[in-house]
ZAVO-29340 format. One record per residue: residue in one letter; x, y, z of N, C-alpha, C, O in turn; residue number from 1. Coordinates in nm, 2 decimals. Each point is the difference from the previous one (the first is absolute). Last residue first. Example, Ala and Ser with C-alpha at 12.3 -4.5 7.8 and 13.67 -1.06 7.14 Angstrom:
2
> residu  n_u  n_v  n_w  ca_u  ca_v  ca_w  c_u  c_v  c_w  o_u  o_v  o_w  num
> S  1.28  -0.22  0.71  0.09  0.11  0.00  -0.08  0.11  0.08  0.05  0.11  0.01  2
> A  -0.02  -0.68  -0.02  -0.09  0.12  0.00  0.09  0.12  0.00  0.10  0.00  0.07  1
END
This chain:
178
> residu  n_u  n_v  n_w  ca_u  ca_v  ca_w  c_u  c_v  c_w  o_u  o_v  o_w  num
> X  16.99  4.93  2.67  -0.06  -0.08  -0.12  -0.06  0.07  -0.13  -0.04  -0.08  -0.08  178
> X  0.16  0.28  0.51  0.12  -0.02  -0.06  -0.03  -0.09  -0.13  0.07  0.00  -0.10  177
> X  -0.37  0.10  0.44  0.00  0.11  -0.06  0.12  -0.01  -0.11  -0.01  0.07  -0.09  176
> X  -0.10  -0.40  0.39  -0.10  0.00  -0.07  0.03  0.13  -0.09  -0.04  0.00  -0.12  175
> X  0.32  -0.06  0.48  0.03  -0.11  -0.10  -0.11  0.01  -0.11  0.04  -0.03  -0.11  174
> X  -0.08  0.29  0.47  0.11  0.05  -0.07  0.01  -0.10  -0.10  0.01  0.05  -0.12  173
> X  -0.34  -0.17  0.43  -0.04  0.11  -0.08  0.11  0.04  -0.09  -0.04  0.03  -0.11  172
> X  0.16  -0.36  0.42  -0.09  -0.05  -0.12  -0.04  0.10  -0.10  0.00  -0.01  -0.12  171
> X  0.25  0.17  0.50  0.08  -0.08  -0.10  -0.09  -0.06  -0.11  0.03  0.01  -0.12  170
> X  -0.27  0.15  0.49  0.07  0.10  -0.09  0.09  -0.05  -0.09  -0.02  0.04  -0.11  169
> X  -0.16  -0.35  0.42  -0.09  0.07  -0.10  0.04  0.10  -0.09  -0.02  -0.01  -0.12  168
> X  0.33  -0.16  0.44  -0.03  -0.08  -0.11  -0.11  0.03  -0.08  0.01  -0.01  -0.12  167
> X  0.12  0.20  0.55  0.04  0.08  -0.12  -0.04  -0.09  -0.12  -0.03  0.05  -0.11  166
> X  -0.08  0.01  0.66  -0.02  -0.08  -0.13  0.01  0.07  -0.13  -0.08  0.08  -0.05  165
> X  0.27  -0.07  0.57  -0.02  0.10  -0.13  0.00  -0.06  -0.09  0.10  -0.05  -0.05  164
> X  -0.23  -0.01  0.59  0.07  -0.08  -0.12  -0.02  0.14  -0.10  -0.08  0.09  0.00  163
> X  -0.07  -0.11  0.47  0.12  0.11  -0.04  0.07  -0.10  -0.12  0.12  -0.02  0.00  162
> X  -0.56  -0.08  0.23  0.11  -0.07  0.04  0.15  0.07  -0.03  0.11  -0.04  0.05  161
> X  -0.54  0.21  -0.21  0.01  0.03  0.13  0.11  -0.08  0.06  0.05  0.05  0.11  160
> X  0.01  0.10  -0.61  -0.11  -0.07  0.06  0.05  0.03  0.18  0.10  0.05  0.04  159
> X  -0.02  0.27  -0.51  0.08  -0.09  0.10  -0.10  -0.07  0.08  -0.10  0.07  0.01  158
> X  0.07  0.10  -0.50  -0.07  -0.01  0.13  0.09  -0.06  0.09  0.03  -0.12  -0.01  157
> X  0.11  0.35  -0.48  0.01  -0.11  0.10  -0.08  0.05  0.14  0.02  0.11  0.06  156
> X  -0.03  0.09  -0.59  0.01  0.01  0.14  0.01  -0.12  0.09  -0.10  -0.07  -0.01  155
> X  0.31  0.24  -0.49  -0.11  -0.10  0.05  0.01  0.00  0.15  0.10  -0.03  0.06  154
> X  0.05  0.43  -0.45  0.04  -0.13  0.09  -0.11  -0.08  0.04  -0.11  0.03  -0.03  153
> X  0.11  0.44  -0.19  0.10  -0.12  -0.11  0.04  -0.11  0.09  0.10  -0.06  -0.03  152
> X  -0.39  0.44  0.23  -0.04  -0.02  -0.15  0.06  -0.14  -0.04  -0.07  -0.09  -0.04  151
> X  0.20  0.23  0.48  -0.10  -0.05  0.00  -0.08  -0.04  -0.14  -0.07  -0.10  -0.01  150
> X  0.48  0.34  0.05  0.03  -0.14  0.05  -0.13  -0.07  -0.03  -0.01  -0.10  -0.08  149
> X  0.01  0.55  -0.01  0.03  -0.07  -0.09  0.04  -0.15  0.02  0.00  -0.08  -0.09  148
> X  -0.15  0.38  0.44  -0.09  -0.03  -0.11  0.05  -0.07  -0.11  -0.07  -0.09  -0.04  147
> X  0.34  0.22  0.38  -0.08  -0.13  0.04  -0.09  -0.01  -0.10  -0.03  -0.12  -0.04  146
> X  0.46  0.32  -0.17  -0.10  0.02  0.13  -0.09  -0.11  0.01  -0.02  -0.09  -0.08  145
> X  0.53  0.12  -0.04  -0.12  -0.06  -0.07  -0.10  0.05  0.13  0.00  -0.02  0.12  144
> X  0.51  0.26  -0.25  -0.10  -0.07  0.07  -0.12  -0.05  -0.07  -0.04  0.04  -0.10  143
> X  0.37  0.23  -0.10  0.11  -0.10  0.08  -0.09  -0.07  0.09  0.05  -0.10  0.04  142
> X  -0.17  0.40  -0.51  -0.04  -0.02  0.12  0.09  -0.11  0.08  0.01  -0.11  -0.06  141
> X  0.21  0.23  -0.39  -0.14  0.01  0.04  -0.02  0.00  0.15  0.10  0.00  0.07  140
> X  0.29  -0.07  -0.35  -0.01  0.13  0.03  -0.13  0.02  0.06  -0.02  0.10  0.06  139
> X  0.21  -0.53  -0.22  -0.01  0.11  -0.12  -0.06  0.15  0.05  -0.05  0.08  -0.08  138
> X  0.08  -0.46  0.37  0.12  -0.01  -0.04  0.02  0.12  -0.13  0.10  0.07  -0.02  137
> X  -0.52  -0.16  0.24  0.11  0.08  0.09  0.12  -0.01  -0.08  0.06  0.11  -0.01  136
> X  -0.39  -0.35  -0.20  -0.02  0.15  0.00  0.09  0.08  0.10  0.03  0.12  -0.02  135
> X  0.02  -0.58  -0.01  0.06  0.06  -0.14  -0.06  0.15  0.01  0.07  0.09  -0.04  134
> X  -0.23  -0.37  0.41  0.15  0.02  0.00  0.05  0.09  -0.12  0.07  0.09  0.02  133
> X  -0.51  -0.21  -0.01  0.01  0.11  0.09  0.17  0.04  0.01  0.05  0.11  0.00  132
> X  -0.23  -0.48  -0.30  -0.05  0.13  -0.04  0.05  0.12  0.09  0.03  0.11  -0.05  131
> X  0.08  -0.55  0.17  0.08  0.04  -0.11  -0.04  0.15  -0.05  0.07  0.10  -0.03  130
> X  -0.34  -0.33  0.36  0.14  0.04  0.06  0.09  0.05  -0.11  0.07  0.10  0.03  129
> X  -0.48  -0.28  -0.17  -0.02  0.13  0.07  0.14  0.06  0.06  0.04  0.11  -0.02  128
> X  -0.06  -0.55  -0.21  -0.03  0.12  -0.09  -0.02  0.14  0.07  0.02  0.10  -0.06  127
> X  0.06  -0.50  0.34  0.11  0.05  -0.06  -0.03  0.11  -0.12  0.07  0.09  -0.01  126
> X  -0.41  -0.17  0.41  0.04  -0.08  -0.09  0.16  0.07  -0.06  0.03  0.11  0.04  125
> X  -0.28  -0.05  0.46  0.01  0.06  -0.14  0.09  -0.08  -0.09  0.12  -0.03  0.03  124
> X  -0.45  -0.02  0.43  0.07  -0.08  -0.09  0.03  0.10  -0.13  -0.10  0.03  -0.08  123
> X  -0.07  0.12  0.61  -0.01  -0.01  -0.16  0.12  -0.09  -0.05  0.11  0.00  0.05  122
> X  -0.40  0.19  0.44  0.11  -0.07  -0.07  -0.05  -0.03  -0.12  -0.12  -0.02  -0.03  121
> X  -0.01  0.37  0.46  -0.04  -0.07  -0.12  0.12  -0.05  -0.06  0.11  0.06  0.01  120
> X  -0.20  0.25  0.39  -0.01  -0.14  0.04  -0.06  -0.08  -0.13  -0.09  -0.08  0.01  119
> X  0.23  0.55  0.04  -0.13  -0.04  -0.07  -0.04  -0.14  0.05  -0.12  -0.04  -0.01  118
> X  0.55  0.23  0.14  -0.11  0.10  0.04  -0.14  -0.03  -0.06  -0.10  0.05  0.05  117
> X  0.48  -0.34  -0.18  -0.04  -0.02  0.16  -0.10  0.10  0.04  -0.10  -0.04  0.06  116
> X  0.21  -0.20  -0.53  0.00  0.14  0.05  -0.07  -0.01  0.14  -0.12  -0.03  0.02  115
> X  0.41  -0.35  -0.33  -0.11  0.04  0.10  0.00  0.13  0.05  0.10  0.05  0.05  114
> X  0.05  -0.37  -0.48  0.04  0.11  0.06  -0.13  0.03  0.11  -0.12  0.01  -0.04  113
> X  0.40  -0.39  -0.29  -0.12  0.01  0.07  0.02  0.12  0.10  0.09  0.00  0.08  112
> X  0.10  -0.16  -0.60  0.04  0.05  0.14  -0.13  0.00  0.05  -0.10  0.02  -0.06  111
> X  0.30  -0.32  -0.37  -0.10  0.09  0.04  0.05  0.05  0.14  0.09  -0.06  0.06  110
> X  0.02  -0.29  -0.55  0.05  0.08  0.12  -0.10  0.10  0.05  -0.08  0.06  -0.08  109
> X  0.15  -0.58  -0.20  -0.10  0.11  0.05  0.06  0.08  0.10  0.04  -0.05  0.11  108
> X  0.21  -0.26  -0.52  -0.06  0.00  0.14  -0.12  0.12  0.03  -0.03  0.08  -0.09  107
> X  0.30  -0.22  -0.34  -0.12  -0.04  0.02  -0.05  0.00  0.15  -0.11  -0.05  0.03  106
> X  0.53  0.25  -0.19  0.01  -0.16  0.01  -0.14  -0.08  0.01  -0.01  -0.12  0.03  105
> X  0.04  0.61  -0.05  0.07  -0.05  -0.12  0.01  -0.14  -0.01  -0.02  -0.07  -0.10  104
> X  -0.09  0.28  0.51  -0.11  -0.02  -0.10  0.03  -0.04  -0.14  -0.08  -0.07  -0.07  103
> X  0.41  0.14  0.41  -0.09  -0.11  0.04  -0.11  -0.01  -0.09  -0.03  -0.11  -0.04  102
> X  0.29  0.48  -0.01  0.08  -0.11  -0.04  -0.08  -0.13  0.02  0.00  -0.09  -0.09  101
> X  -0.16  0.49  0.28  0.00  0.01  -0.15  0.06  -0.14  -0.08  -0.05  -0.05  -0.10  100
> X  0.08  0.12  0.56  -0.13  -0.03  -0.01  -0.01  0.00  -0.17  -0.06  -0.09  -0.05  99
> X  0.48  0.23  0.21  -0.01  -0.16  0.02  -0.15  -0.02  -0.05  -0.02  -0.09  -0.09  98
> X  0.13  0.55  0.08  0.06  -0.09  -0.11  -0.03  -0.15  0.02  -0.04  -0.07  -0.09  97
> X  -0.12  0.35  0.42  -0.05  0.02  -0.11  0.03  -0.07  -0.12  -0.08  -0.05  -0.07  96
> X  0.34  0.05  0.48  -0.13  -0.08  0.02  -0.10  0.01  -0.15  -0.06  -0.10  -0.04  95
> X  0.46  0.38  0.04  0.05  -0.15  0.02  -0.12  -0.09  0.02  -0.02  -0.10  -0.08  94
> X  -0.05  0.58  0.14  0.02  -0.04  -0.15  0.03  -0.15  -0.01  -0.07  -0.06  -0.08  93
> X  -0.22  0.18  0.49  0.12  0.04  -0.06  0.02  -0.03  -0.15  -0.07  -0.08  -0.06  92
> X  -0.35  0.23  0.36  0.04  -0.12  -0.08  0.15  0.05  -0.07  0.02  0.09  -0.08  91
> X  -0.20  0.22  0.37  -0.02  -0.12  0.07  0.02  -0.14  -0.08  0.02  -0.11  0.05  90
> X  -0.07  0.54  -0.24  0.16  -0.03  0.02  -0.02  -0.12  0.12  0.10  -0.07  0.01  89
> X  -0.49  0.28  -0.16  0.06  -0.09  -0.11  0.13  -0.05  0.05  0.03  -0.11  -0.02  88
> X  -0.42  0.28  0.36  0.12  0.06  -0.06  0.05  -0.12  -0.11  0.01  -0.12  0.04  87
> X  -0.53  0.21  0.13  0.13  -0.11  0.02  0.12  0.07  -0.08  -0.02  0.04  -0.11  86
> X  -0.44  0.19  0.37  0.07  -0.04  -0.11  0.11  -0.09  0.00  0.07  0.00  0.10  85
> X  -0.32  0.18  0.25  -0.12  0.00  -0.08  0.07  -0.02  -0.16  -0.07  0.01  -0.10  84
> X  0.32  -0.17  0.58  -0.05  0.10  -0.05  -0.12  -0.01  -0.11  -0.06  -0.11  0.00  83
> X  0.32  -0.22  0.23  -0.06  0.07  0.10  -0.07  0.12  -0.06  -0.10  0.04  0.06  82
> X  0.28  -0.56  -0.24  0.00  0.17  -0.03  -0.09  0.07  0.12  -0.12  -0.04  0.02  81
> X  0.38  -0.46  -0.18  -0.07  0.07  0.08  0.02  0.12  -0.02  0.11  0.05  -0.03  80
> X  0.00  -0.53  -0.25  0.05  0.14  0.05  -0.13  0.07  0.06  -0.11  -0.02  -0.05  79
> X  0.34  -0.47  -0.17  -0.09  0.04  0.07  0.04  0.14  0.05  0.11  0.03  0.05  78
> X  -0.01  -0.36  -0.51  0.05  0.09  0.12  -0.11  0.05  0.06  -0.10  0.04  -0.07  77
> X  0.17  -0.48  -0.27  -0.06  0.10  0.01  0.08  0.07  0.13  0.09  -0.06  0.07  76
> X  -0.14  -0.35  -0.47  0.11  0.08  0.08  -0.08  0.11  0.04  -0.06  0.06  -0.08  75
> X  -0.03  -0.59  -0.15  -0.03  0.14  0.03  0.10  0.06  0.10  0.08  -0.07  0.07  74
> X  -0.24  -0.37  -0.47  0.09  0.06  0.09  -0.03  0.15  0.05  -0.05  0.08  -0.08  73
> X  -0.24  -0.51  -0.04  0.04  0.11  -0.05  0.08  0.08  0.10  -0.04  0.04  0.11  72
> X  -0.17  -0.49  -0.04  0.07  0.00  -0.14  0.06  0.13  -0.02  0.10  -0.01  -0.08  71
> X  -0.38  -0.01  0.48  -0.04  -0.10  -0.11  0.06  -0.01  -0.12  -0.07  0.00  -0.10  70
> X  0.28  0.35  0.37  -0.14  -0.04  0.03  -0.06  -0.06  -0.12  -0.02  0.05  -0.11  69
> X  0.56  0.07  0.33  -0.09  -0.03  -0.10  -0.14  -0.04  0.03  -0.01  -0.08  0.09  68
> X  0.47  0.42  0.06  -0.05  -0.15  0.01  -0.10  -0.01  -0.11  -0.02  0.08  -0.09  67
> X  0.27  0.33  0.42  0.00  -0.07  -0.14  -0.05  -0.14  0.02  0.00  -0.06  0.10  66
> X  0.05  0.61  0.19  -0.06  -0.16  -0.02  0.03  -0.04  -0.14  0.00  0.08  -0.09  65
> X  0.17  0.37  0.22  -0.01  -0.07  0.10  -0.05  -0.13  0.02  0.04  -0.07  0.09  64
> X  0.29  0.28  -0.48  -0.12  0.04  0.06  -0.04  -0.09  0.13  0.07  -0.10  0.03  63
> X  0.40  0.20  -0.17  -0.10  0.00  -0.11  -0.14  0.06  0.03  -0.03  0.11  -0.01  62
> X  0.51  0.03  0.25  -0.09  -0.11  -0.01  -0.09  0.02  -0.12  -0.02  0.11  -0.06  61
> X  0.55  0.06  0.14  -0.14  0.06  0.01  -0.09  -0.13  -0.01  0.05  -0.09  -0.06  60
> X  0.39  0.04  0.33  -0.02  0.04  -0.15  -0.16  0.04  -0.01  -0.08  0.00  0.09  59
> X  0.30  -0.06  0.34  0.11  -0.05  -0.08  -0.04  0.04  -0.15  0.09  0.05  -0.07  58
> X  -0.23  0.23  0.53  -0.05  -0.07  -0.11  0.11  -0.07  -0.10  0.07  0.08  -0.07  57
> X  0.00  0.07  0.59  -0.02  0.06  -0.13  -0.04  -0.10  -0.10  0.04  -0.12  0.01  56
> X  -0.08  0.20  0.56  0.03  -0.08  -0.10  0.01  0.06  -0.12  -0.06  0.11  0.00  55
> X  -0.06  -0.09  0.58  0.06  0.08  -0.12  0.05  -0.09  -0.10  0.06  -0.10  0.04  54
> X  -0.27  -0.09  0.34  -0.06  0.15  0.01  0.06  0.10  -0.10  -0.04  0.12  -0.01  53
> X  -0.10  -0.67  0.12  0.09  0.09  -0.08  -0.06  0.14  -0.01  -0.11  0.04  -0.04  52
> X  0.09  -0.45  0.43  -0.09  0.08  -0.08  0.08  0.08  -0.10  0.10  0.05  0.06  51
> X  -0.02  -0.35  0.36  0.04  -0.05  -0.15  -0.06  0.07  -0.10  0.00  -0.05  -0.11  50
> X  -0.02  0.12  0.59  -0.11  -0.07  -0.06  0.03  -0.04  -0.14  -0.09  -0.06  -0.08  49
> X  0.45  0.22  0.37  -0.11  -0.08  0.09  -0.11  -0.06  -0.08  -0.04  -0.11  0.02  48
> X  0.38  0.38  -0.25  0.05  -0.14  0.07  -0.08  -0.07  0.07  0.00  -0.12  0.00  47
> X  -0.09  0.47  -0.42  0.00  0.01  0.14  0.00  -0.14  0.06  -0.08  -0.09  -0.02  46
> X  0.31  0.27  -0.43  -0.09  -0.08  0.03  -0.02  0.02  0.17  0.10  0.01  0.07  45
> X  0.11  0.25  -0.55  -0.03  0.00  0.16  -0.10  -0.11  0.00  -0.09  -0.02  -0.08  44
> X  0.21  0.03  -0.35  0.11  0.09  0.05  0.00  -0.01  0.14  0.11  -0.02  0.06  43
> X  -0.32  -0.31  -0.49  -0.01  0.06  0.15  0.12  0.09  0.03  0.11  -0.03  -0.06  42
> X  -0.32  -0.08  -0.43  0.11  -0.03  0.07  -0.02  0.06  0.14  -0.02  0.12  0.01  41
> X  -0.38  -0.28  -0.40  0.09  0.11  0.10  0.11  -0.07  0.04  0.01  -0.12  0.00  40
> X  -0.44  0.04  -0.40  0.13  -0.05  0.07  0.08  0.09  0.08  0.04  0.10  -0.07  39
> X  -0.57  -0.20  0.03  0.09  0.10  -0.06  0.14  -0.03  0.06  0.03  -0.02  0.12  38
> X  -0.45  -0.36  -0.21  0.09  0.09  0.09  0.08  0.08  -0.04  0.07  -0.05  -0.09  37
> X  -0.53  -0.16  -0.10  0.13  0.01  -0.04  0.04  0.08  0.10  -0.05  0.11  0.02  36
> X  -0.37  -0.40  0.00  0.05  0.11  0.00  0.15  -0.02  -0.01  0.06  -0.10  0.04  35
> X  -0.41  -0.22  -0.30  0.06  0.03  0.13  0.06  0.14  0.00  0.00  0.07  -0.10  34
> X  -0.39  -0.43  -0.12  0.06  0.13  0.01  0.10  0.03  0.10  -0.04  -0.01  0.12  33
> X  -0.33  -0.36  -0.36  0.14  -0.02  0.07  0.07  0.14  -0.03  0.06  0.02  -0.11  32
> X  -0.63  -0.21  0.06  0.14  0.09  -0.03  0.11  -0.03  0.08  -0.02  -0.03  0.12  31
> X  -0.41  -0.21  -0.09  -0.04  0.10  -0.09  0.14  0.07  -0.05  0.00  0.03  -0.12  30
> X  -0.09  -0.40  0.46  0.06  -0.03  -0.13  -0.05  0.11  -0.11  -0.01  -0.04  -0.11  29
> X  -0.06  0.06  0.62  -0.12  -0.05  -0.10  0.04  -0.02  -0.13  -0.09  0.00  -0.08  28
> X  0.41  0.14  0.42  -0.06  -0.11  0.05  -0.14  -0.06  -0.10  -0.05  -0.12  0.00  27
> X  0.31  0.50  -0.14  0.08  -0.12  -0.01  -0.07  -0.11  0.05  0.00  -0.11  -0.06  26
> X  -0.22  0.52  0.12  -0.01  -0.04  -0.15  0.11  -0.13  -0.02  -0.03  -0.08  -0.09  25
> X  0.03  0.29  0.53  -0.14  -0.06  -0.04  -0.01  -0.07  -0.15  -0.05  -0.11  -0.03  24
> X  0.43  0.38  0.16  0.00  -0.14  0.08  -0.13  -0.07  -0.03  -0.01  -0.12  -0.03  23
> X  0.04  0.55  -0.14  0.10  -0.10  -0.08  0.01  -0.13  0.07  0.01  -0.10  -0.07  22
> X  -0.24  0.45  0.30  -0.07  -0.06  -0.12  0.08  -0.08  -0.09  -0.05  -0.10  -0.05  21
> X  0.28  0.29  0.42  -0.13  -0.10  0.06  -0.07  -0.05  -0.12  -0.02  -0.12  -0.02  20
> X  0.34  0.45  -0.10  0.04  -0.13  0.04  -0.08  -0.11  0.07  0.02  -0.12  -0.01  19
> X  -0.17  0.57  -0.08  0.04  -0.07  -0.13  0.04  -0.13  0.04  -0.08  -0.10  -0.02  18
> X  -0.01  0.38  0.37  -0.11  -0.04  -0.06  0.03  -0.07  -0.13  -0.07  -0.09  -0.03  17
> X  0.45  0.28  0.24  -0.06  -0.11  0.10  -0.13  -0.06  -0.07  0.00  -0.12  -0.02  16
> X  0.18  0.50  -0.22  0.09  -0.13  -0.02  -0.04  -0.10  0.07  -0.01  -0.11  -0.06  15
> X  -0.17  0.53  0.18  -0.05  -0.06  -0.14  0.06  -0.14  -0.03  -0.06  -0.11  -0.01  14
> X  0.19  0.32  0.39  -0.14  -0.03  0.03  -0.04  -0.06  -0.13  -0.06  -0.11  -0.01  13
> X  0.48  0.31  0.02  0.00  -0.12  0.05  -0.13  -0.06  0.00  -0.01  -0.12  -0.03  12
> X  0.16  0.56  -0.11  -0.04  -0.09  -0.08  -0.04  -0.14  0.04  -0.06  -0.08  -0.07  11
> X  0.46  0.34  0.27  -0.11  0.08  -0.05  -0.07  -0.11  -0.11  0.07  -0.06  -0.08  10
> X  0.32  0.01  0.36  -0.11  -0.09  0.03  -0.13  0.06  -0.07  -0.11  -0.04  0.02  9
> X  0.59  0.20  -0.02  -0.04  -0.12  -0.09  -0.12  -0.04  -0.01  -0.05  -0.06  -0.09  8
> X  0.27  0.43  0.36  -0.11  0.01  -0.10  -0.01  -0.12  -0.08  -0.10  0.00  -0.08  7
> X  0.46  0.03  0.38  -0.12  -0.03  0.06  -0.12  0.01  -0.08  -0.10  -0.07  0.02  6
> X  0.55  0.07  -0.30  -0.02  0.01  0.15  -0.13  -0.04  0.04  -0.06  -0.08  -0.07  5
> X  0.46  0.05  -0.35  -0.14  -0.06  0.04  0.01  0.04  0.14  0.09  -0.03  0.07  4
> X  0.16  0.25  -0.54  0.02  -0.05  0.15  -0.14  -0.03  0.05  -0.10  0.07  -0.02  3
> X  0.36  -0.05  -0.48  -0.10  0.05  0.08  0.00  -0.06  0.15  0.04  -0.11  0.02  2
> X  0.33  0.24  -0.44  -0.06  -0.12  0.09  -0.07  0.08  0.09  0.04  0.10  0.05  1
END
């Protein structure tokens, strides 16, 4: 049983940007994608503010977001990375398996990785996730270097309003699958 504490807001800036982007995509009838809440059971609740201060995870979550883009089912996770490499352990086995199963059902799975030091964001398609995940599982390198991400992913340019325009990357991903 994992315990949730104040560290749960890591990555919240990225998620805020993505959530605003999803609101914009929905208002433009481009996509309907929702944030999937992580199921928790509160243990301690601050009486005055009614904020949860301690909780445990009920079960393993799948991915951060799931929905549909112009008839195409999509699921993805949002990850922030403060170092020059991304630890593959940040993609948990149950998440990887869910994304694999989602792809078997003709869906599109990917992750959005934001490298905070470089201030650069990438859409990593499932083909690349699979390659690096299996490499780590088979005794190889346990992280993905920044250069490997750049080489095998699509860069997302965060616009001035804080939107994460990932649909262009999704379109490029789809073109490589045909």
